C-alpha positions in Angstrom: -35.4 -38.1 84.7 -32.3 -36.0 84.1 -32.8 -33.9 80.9 -36.6 -34.4 81.1 -37.2 -33.0 84.6 -38.1 -29.6 83.3 -40.3 -30.9 80.5 -42.1 -33.3 82.9 -42.7 -30.5 85.4 -44.2 -28.3 82.7 -46.5 -31.2 81.6 -47.7 -31.7 85.2 -48.3 -28.0 85.6 -50.3 -27.8 82.4 -52.4 -30.9 83.2 -53.4 -29.4 86.5 -54.7 -26.3 84.7 -58.4 -26.1 83.8 -59.0 -25.6 80.1 -58.8 -21.9 79.2 -57.4 -21.0 82.6 -54.9 -18.2 82.4 -52.1 -18.1 85.0 -49.8 -15.1 85.5 -46.2 -15.4 84.5 -44.3 -16.0 81.3 -46.1 -17.4 78.3 -45.9 -21.1 77.4 -42.6 -22.4 76.1 -43.1 -23.2 72.4 -42.8 -26.9 71.7 -40.0 -28.2 69.5 -40.7 -29.0 65.9 -39.5 -32.5 66.8 -37.7 -33.9 69.8 -34.0 -33.9 69.9 -32.2 -37.2 69.6 -29.7 -38.3 72.2 -26.8 -37.5 69.9 -28.3 -34.0 69.1 -28.6 -33.3 72.9 -25.0 -34.3 73.4 -23.8 -32.0 70.6 -26.1 -29.2 71.7 -24.3 -29.2 75.0 -21.0 -28.5 73.1 -22.3 -25.3 71.5 -21.8 -22.8 74.3 -18.0 -23.6 74.3 -17.4 -22.0 70.9 -15.6 -25.0 69.4 -15.1 -25.5 65.7 -17.0 -28.3 64.0 -13.7 -30.1 63.5 -13.0 -29.9 67.3 -16.5 -31.3 68.1 -16.1 -34.0 65.6 -12.7 -35.1 67.0 -14.1 -35.1 70.5 -16.9 -37.3 69.6 -15.1 -39.5 67.1 -17.4 -38.6 64.2 -16.8 -36.8 60.9 -17.2 -33.1 60.6 -20.0 -33.7 58.1 -21.9 -35.8 60.7 -21.5 -32.9 63.2 -22.8 -30.4 60.5 -25.8 -32.7 59.9 -26.7 -32.9 63.6 -26.2 -29.1 64.0 -28.5 -28.5 61.0 -31.1 -30.7 62.6 -30.8 -29.0 66.0 -31.2 -25.6 64.4 -34.2 -26.7 62.5 -35.9 -28.3 65.6 -35.1 -25.3 67.7 -36.1 -22.9 64.9 -32.8 -21.2 65.2 -30.7 -19.6 62.4 -27.3 -19.9 64.0 -25.3 -21.4 66.9 -25.8 -18.4 69.2 -29.5 -18.4 68.7 -29.7 -22.2 69.2 -27.9 -21.8 72.6 -30.2 -19.0 73.7 -33.3 -21.0 72.7 -32.0 -24.1 74.4 -31.3 -22.2 77.6 -34.8 -20.7 77.6 -36.3 -24.1 77.1 -34.2 -25.7 79.8 -32.3 -27.9 77.4 -28.9 -26.5 78.6 
């Protein structure tokens, strides 16, 4: 399933657990406020490369304002306050 393999694996693991059963290991990965769109996932993969908004816009043939809108949505959905935090959260959740 590509990008969804990690998510699917977590769902299968959770569904096999009995209600209230505690398993050792890290706590559950918090769910996203809303799922990322395909375009948001594409732009999220650009964030670790420290490019400017203008560079990302040129690369994807969209306006800088479109990139800013997508980035704002990504930050909101990941509950991040900046680019570095969004990258960290995305890595922790297996999105990068």
